[in-house]
C-alpha positions as CSV (number, residue, x, y, z in Angstrom):
1,X,-4.4,-4.0,3.1
2,X,-2.7,-7.4,2.1
3,X,-5.4,-9.4,4.3
4,X,-8.2,-7.9,2.3
5,X,-6.7,-8.3,-1.3
6,X,-6.2,-12.0,-0.2
7,X,-10.1,-12.4,0.5
8,X,-10.7,-10.1,-2.4
9,X,-11.9,-13.3,-4.6
10,X,-13.9,-14.8,-1.8
11,X,-15.4,-11.7,-0.9
12,X,-16.4,-10.3,-4.5
13,X,-17.8,-13.9,-5.7
14,X,-20.0,-14.0,-2.5
15,X,-21.3,-10.9,-2.7
16,X,-22.2,-11.2,-6.7
17,X,-23.8,-14.5,-5.9
18,X,-26.2,-13.4,-3.1
19,X,-26.8,-10.4,-5.7
20,X,-28.0,-12.7,-8.1
21,X,-29.7,-15.0,-5.8
22,X,-31.7,-12.3,-4.2
23,X,-32.7,-10.9,-7.9
24,X,-33.6,-14.6,-8.8
25,X,-36.1,-15.1,-5.8
26,X,-37.4,-11.7,-6.5
27,X,-38.0,-12.7,-10.5
28,X,-39.4,-16.1,-9.3
29,X,-36.7,-18.3,-11.0
30,X,-37.1,-22.1,-10.7
31,X,-34.8,-23.4,-8.0
32,X,-32.2,-25.2,-10.8
33,X,-32.1,-21.9,-12.7
34,X,-31.2,-20.0,-9.8
35,X,-28.6,-22.2,-8.8
36,X,-27.0,-22.0,-11.9
37,X,-26.8,-18.5,-12.3
38,X,-25.4,-18.3,-8.5
39,X,-22.7,-20.6,-9.3
40,X,-22.3,-18.9,-12.5
41,X,-21.7,-15.2,-10.9
42,X,-19.9,-16.7,-8.0
43,X,-16.9,-18.3,-10.3
44,X,-17.1,-15.0,-12.9
45,X,-16.6,-12.7,-10.1
46,X,-14.2,-14.9,-7.7
47,X,-12.0,-15.2,-11.1
48,X,-12.0,-11.5,-11.5
49,X,-11.3,-11.1,-7.9
50,X,-8.2,-13.5,-8.4
51,X,-7.0,-10.9,-11.3
52,X,-7.5,-8.1,-9.1
53,X,-5.6,-9.9,-6.4
54,X,-2.7,-10.5,-8.5
55,X,-2.2,-6.9,-10.1
56,X,-2.6,-5.4,-6.4
57,X,0.1,-7.7,-4.9
58,X,2.3,-7.0,-8.1
59,X,2.0,-3.3,-7.6
60,X,2.6,-3.8,-4.1
61,X,6.0,-5.7,-4.5
62,X,6.9,-3.0,-7.2
63,X,6.4,-0.5,-4.5
64,X,8.3,-2.0,-1.6
65,X,11.1,-2.8,-4.3
66,X,11.3,0.9,-5.0
67,X,11.3,1.9,-1.6
68,X,14.1,-0.4,-0.6
69,X,16.3,0.8,-3.7
70,X,15.7,4.4,-2.5
71,X,16.8,3.7,0.9
72,X,19.6,1.8,-0.5
73,X,20.9,5.0,-2.1
74,X,20.9,7.2,0.8
75,X,24.3,8.4,2.2
76,X,24.1,6.3,5.5
77,X,24.8,3.2,2.9
78,X,28.2,4.9,2.1
79,X,31.0,3.3,4.3
80,X,33.4,5.8,6.2
81,X,36.4,6.9,4.5
82,X,34.9,7.0,1.0
83,X,36.4,9.7,-1.1
84,X,33.7,12.1,-2.6
85,X,34.5,11.3,-6.3
86,X,34.4,7.6,-6.0
87,X,30.7,8.3,-4.1
88,X,29.8,10.1,-7.2
89,X,30.8,8.1,-9.7
90,X,33.4,10.4,-11.1
91,X,36.5,8.2,-11.4
92,X,34.8,6.3,-14.4
93,X,34.1,9.4,-16.5
94,X,37.4,11.2,-16.3
95,X,40.0,10.9,-19.0
96,X,43.7,10.6,-18.8
97,X,44.3,14.3,-20.2
98,X,42.0,16.0,-17.4
99,X,44.3,13.9,-14.7
100,X,47.5,15.0,-16.1
101,X,46.4,18.8,-16.3
102,X,45.2,18.7,-12.6
103,X,48.0,17.0,-11.5
104,X,50.4,19.9,-13.0
């Protein structure tokens, strides 16, 4: 998918330019007008392709970041010998009164 995303501006601009050129030839416009319309269509759609490429790549980066974050929180990343309460983060939430009552 990434290889196509990098080519998106060129592909979109080229297809738009070819369609505009075809329509200009069918309508028998002058060569100068045809050239101006073709360059304008290529520029606009290549710019739109650049925006889409940026959006797709940022979405892909975010998806990879979420995947890496999920894989970091698995049990395989907990070192051996770690107490369960520490792994669950319960040490921070315990009050001194609760510790005294469990010790007695």
